[in-house]
C-alpha positions as CSV (number, residue, x, y, z in Angstrom):
1,X,-61.8,8.5,-5.5
2,X,-60.7,11.4,-3.8
3,X,-58.0,10.2,-2.3
4,X,-56.8,8.9,-5.7
5,X,-55.6,11.9,-7.4
6,X,-53.4,12.8,-4.1
7,X,-52.2,9.3,-4.1
8,X,-51.0,9.1,-7.4
9,X,-49.3,12.1,-7.4
10,X,-47.6,10.9,-4.4
11,X,-46.5,7.7,-5.7
12,X,-45.5,9.8,-8.8
13,X,-42.9,11.6,-6.9
14,X,-41.5,8.9,-4.9
15,X,-40.9,7.1,-8.2
16,X,-39.1,10.4,-10.0
17,X,-37.0,10.8,-6.5
18,X,-35.7,7.4,-6.5
19,X,-34.9,7.3,-10.4
20,X,-33.2,10.3,-9.8
21,X,-31.3,9.2,-6.8
22,X,-30.2,6.4,-8.6
23,X,-26.5,6.0,-10.4
24,X,-26.5,4.7,-13.4
25,X,-23.2,3.0,-14.3
26,X,-22.1,3.5,-18.0
27,X,-19.8,0.8,-19.4
28,X,-17.0,4.1,-20.2
29,X,-16.7,4.3,-16.2
30,X,-13.4,2.9,-15.4
31,X,-12.2,2.0,-12.2
32,X,-9.8,4.2,-10.3
33,X,-6.1,3.4,-11.0
34,X,-4.1,1.2,-8.8
35,X,-0.8,2.0,-7.1
36,X,1.9,1.8,-9.0
37,X,4.4,-1.5,-8.3
38,X,7.9,-0.4,-7.3
39,X,10.6,-2.3,-5.4
40,X,10.9,-1.1,-2.1
41,X,12.9,1.7,-1.6
42,X,16.3,0.7,0.1
43,X,19.4,2.7,0.7
44,X,23.0,3.0,1.9
45,X,24.9,6.0,3.3
46,X,28.6,7.0,2.4
47,X,31.1,8.8,4.0
48,X,29.5,8.2,7.2
49,X,28.6,5.5,9.0
50,X,24.8,5.3,10.5
51,X,23.9,4.8,13.6
52,X,27.1,5.8,15.0
53,X,29.2,9.4,15.6
54,X,30.5,11.0,12.5
55,X,32.9,13.9,12.9
56,X,33.0,17.6,10.6
57,X,35.9,19.4,10.6
58,X,34.5,22.6,9.3
59,X,30.5,23.9,9.6
60,X,29.4,21.8,6.6
61,X,30.2,18.2,5.6
62,X,28.8,16.5,2.5
63,X,28.0,13.2,2.1
64,X,26.2,10.5,-0.5
65,X,23.0,8.6,-0.6
66,X,23.0,5.0,-3.1
67,X,20.0,4.4,-3.4
68,X,20.3,0.5,-3.7
69,X,16.6,-0.3,-5.0
70,X,15.3,0.3,-8.8
71,X,14.7,3.9,-8.5
72,X,11.3,4.4,-9.4
73,X,10.2,5.4,-12.5
74,X,9.0,9.3,-11.5
75,X,12.0,9.3,-9.3
76,X,12.3,9.6,-5.1
77,X,11.5,12.7,-2.7
78,X,14.4,12.9,0.3
79,X,13.2,14.1,3.3
80,X,16.4,15.4,5.4
81,X,16.2,16.7,9.3
82,X,18.5,17.7,11.2
83,X,18.3,18.0,15.2
84,X,20.7,18.7,18.0
85,X,21.5,16.3,20.1
86,X,19.8,15.8,22.8
87,X,17.9,18.7,22.9
88,X,16.2,17.8,19.6
89,X,16.4,21.9,18.1
90,X,16.0,21.9,14.2
91,X,18.7,23.3,12.0
92,X,17.2,24.6,9.1
93,X,19.2,22.7,5.5
94,X,18.1,24.2,2.3
95,X,16.0,22.2,0.4
96,X,16.6,19.1,-1.4
97,X,15.8,18.6,-4.8
98,X,13.8,15.7,-6.1
99,X,16.4,12.9,-7.7
100,X,15.6,10.0,-10.5
101,X,19.2,8.8,-10.0
102,X,20.8,6.0,-8.2
103,X,23.3,8.2,-6.2
104,X,23.0,12.0,-4.9
105,X,25.5,14.2,-2.9
106,X,24.1,15.5,0.3
107,X,25.3,18.7,2.2
108,X,24.8,19.8,5.5
109,X,25.8,23.6,6.7
110,X,25.4,25.3,9.6
111,X,26.9,23.1,11.8
112,X,28.3,25.0,15.2
113,X,31.0,24.1,16.6
114,X,31.3,21.4,19.2
115,X,28.0,20.7,19.1
116,X,26.1,16.8,18.3
117,X,23.2,16.8,15.4
118,X,20.9,14.0,14.7
119,X,20.5,13.5,10.7
120,X,17.9,11.7,9.6
121,X,16.8,10.5,5.9
122,X,13.6,9.2,4.7
123,X,13.2,8.5,0.9
124,X,9.5,8.4,-0.6
125,X,8.7,7.5,-4.1
126,X,6.5,9.9,-6.3
127,X,4.8,7.5,-7.9
128,X,3.6,5.8,-4.9
129,X,3.0,7.3,-2.3
130,X,3.2,4.1,0.0
131,X,6.6,3.2,-1.2
132,X,8.5,4.9,1.7
133,X,12.0,3.9,3.2
134,X,13.4,2.8,6.0
135,X,14.9,6.2,7.9
136,X,18.6,6.5,8.7
137,X,20.1,8.3,11.2
138,X,23.3,9.1,12.3
139,X,25.3,11.5,14.6
140,X,27.8,14.1,13.6
141,X,29.8,16.3,15.6
142,X,31.7,19.3,14.5
143,X,35.0,19.2,16.2
144,X,36.3,22.2,14.3
145,X,38.1,25.1,17.2
């Protein structure tokens, strides 16, 4: 009899703890949204030849990016990386705003004379972070004197 009261209290606390920790599933719970289905991002470059050396005649150079896949509804983020070749020293460029059109221009700036740069462009969807294009690279040399 002496153990009945403490045993009852322990059992009561254990049941209350289990009930407090269990999660109730409401019918209003919705599963997390799945990623947006999009066509894989593909693009081509106009004004340069990917994978080869190109020539700039002064410290700036403009080329065009054409998205050949369907442009995602929320748009595309453009990542531009310009480094000296072969040393790999970064050359700062202006930020490229997010795009929602199929074609846009990129202007490289601050190209030093008789120096070669490796330029890498990658596109990524703003609506589906898993949708990233295959990067394209080209070399450019400022041949002005």
